[in-house]
C-alpha positions as CSV (number, residue, x, y, z in Angstrom):
1,Q,0.0,0.0,0.0
2,V,1.4,3.4,-1.0
3,Q,0.8,6.4,1.3
4,L,1.5,10.1,0.7
5,V,2.3,12.0,3.9
6,E,2.2,15.8,3.8
7,S,3.8,18.3,6.2
8,G,4.6,22.0,6.4
9,G,1.2,23.7,6.4
10,G,0.2,26.3,8.9
11,L,-0.7,30.0,9.4
12,V,1.4,32.7,7.8
13,Q,1.0,36.4,7.2
14,P,0.5,37.9,3.8
15,G,3.9,38.2,2.0
16,G,5.3,35.3,4.0
17,S,6.6,31.9,2.9
18,L,5.9,28.3,3.7
19,R,7.4,25.0,2.4
20,L,5.3,21.9,2.0
21,S,6.7,18.4,1.8
22,C,5.1,15.2,0.7
23,A,6.8,11.8,1.0
24,A,5.5,8.7,-0.7
25,S,6.0,5.5,1.3
26,G,5.4,1.8,0.6
27,S,6.4,-0.6,-2.1
28,I,7.1,1.7,-5.0
29,F,8.9,0.9,-8.3
30,S,8.4,4.3,-10.0
31,I,6.3,7.5,-9.9
32,Y,5.9,9.5,-13.1
33,S,4.4,12.7,-11.7
34,M,4.1,14.2,-8.2
35,G,2.5,17.5,-7.4
36,W,0.1,19.7,-5.4
37,Y,-3.5,20.7,-5.8
38,R,-5.5,22.9,-3.5
39,Q,-9.1,23.4,-2.6
40,A,-10.5,26.5,-0.9
41,P,-14.0,26.5,0.7
42,G,-16.7,26.6,-1.9
43,K,-14.3,26.2,-4.8
44,Q,-13.2,23.3,-7.0
45,R,-9.9,21.6,-6.5
46,E,-7.3,23.3,-8.7
47,L,-3.8,22.6,-9.9
48,V,-0.9,24.3,-8.0
49,A,2.1,22.6,-9.5
50,T,3.4,19.2,-10.8
51,I,6.8,17.8,-11.6
52,T,7.7,14.6,-13.5
53,S,10.4,12.2,-12.8
54,G,12.4,13.9,-15.5
55,G,12.0,17.3,-14.0
56,S,9.4,18.9,-16.2
57,T,7.2,21.2,-14.3
58,K,3.7,22.7,-14.7
59,Y,2.2,25.6,-12.6
60,G,-1.2,27.0,-12.1
61,D,-1.6,30.5,-13.4
62,S,-2.3,32.0,-10.0
63,V,1.0,30.7,-8.4
64,R,3.5,31.0,-11.3
65,G,6.4,33.1,-10.3
66,R,5.7,32.8,-6.6
67,F,5.8,29.0,-6.0
68,T,8.5,26.5,-6.9
69,I,8.1,22.8,-7.0
70,A,11.0,20.4,-6.6
71,R,11.4,16.6,-6.3
72,D,13.9,14.1,-4.8
73,N,13.3,11.0,-6.9
74,A,15.5,8.8,-4.6
75,K,13.3,9.7,-1.6
76,N,10.0,9.8,-3.6
77,T,9.5,13.2,-2.0
78,V,8.1,16.4,-3.5
79,Y,8.5,19.9,-2.1
80,L,6.6,23.1,-2.7
81,Q,8.2,26.4,-1.8
82,M,5.6,29.1,-1.5
83,N,6.7,32.7,-1.4
84,S,4.8,36.0,-1.5
85,L,1.8,34.3,-0.1
86,K,-1.6,36.0,-0.4
87,P,-4.9,35.5,1.4
88,D,-6.2,33.9,-1.8
89,D,-3.7,31.1,-1.3
90,T,-5.6,29.9,1.7
91,A,-6.8,26.4,1.1
92,V,-6.2,22.7,1.9
93,Y,-3.2,21.6,-0.2
94,Y,-3.3,18.0,-1.4
95,C,-0.3,16.0,-2.5
96,N,-0.8,13.9,-5.7
97,A,1.1,11.1,-7.3
98,E,0.3,9.9,-10.8
99,A,1.2,6.7,-12.6
100,V,2.6,5.0,-9.5
101,V,4.0,1.6,-10.4
102,V,4.6,-0.9,-7.5
103,A,6.1,-3.7,-9.6
104,P,7.8,-3.7,-13.1
105,G,5.2,-4.1,-15.8
106,G,2.4,-3.7,-13.4
107,P,-0.6,-1.3,-13.5
108,E,-0.4,2.4,-12.7
109,Y,-2.2,4.0,-9.8
110,R,-3.1,7.4,-8.6
111,Y,-2.8,8.4,-5.0
112,W,-3.8,11.5,-2.9
113,G,-2.5,12.7,0.5
114,Q,-4.9,13.6,3.3
115,G,-4.3,17.3,2.8
116,T,-2.6,20.0,4.8
117,Q,-4.2,23.4,5.7
118,V,-2.5,26.6,4.6
119,T,-3.9,29.8,6.0
120,V,-2.7,33.2,4.9
121,S,-4.0,35.9,7.2
122,S,-2.8,38.9,9.2
């Protein structure tokens, strides 16, 4: 069983920074893409950022230039550095792993973390 464990959320003032981490544990052969999505109250879940095993990144329009995603393939861990935070960034942030393979030639799975709250407020 693969689990995604997130850490690093919390309360920060506008203009501040936070760093989120997400570690995938369990029997893992490979993970193609890892990333972050967020969901604010009353809104749909939206893309924050993703990164492939080869290092290709994708960012949501609202965070581009302020957030940076990074990944340690050896540790199956993804990081999200969030700078210049705004109140609109307040949401539950979910870690995502796509095309997770637990054995060579086996099927691919998608996993989600339990979510971590990020609140930007003065």
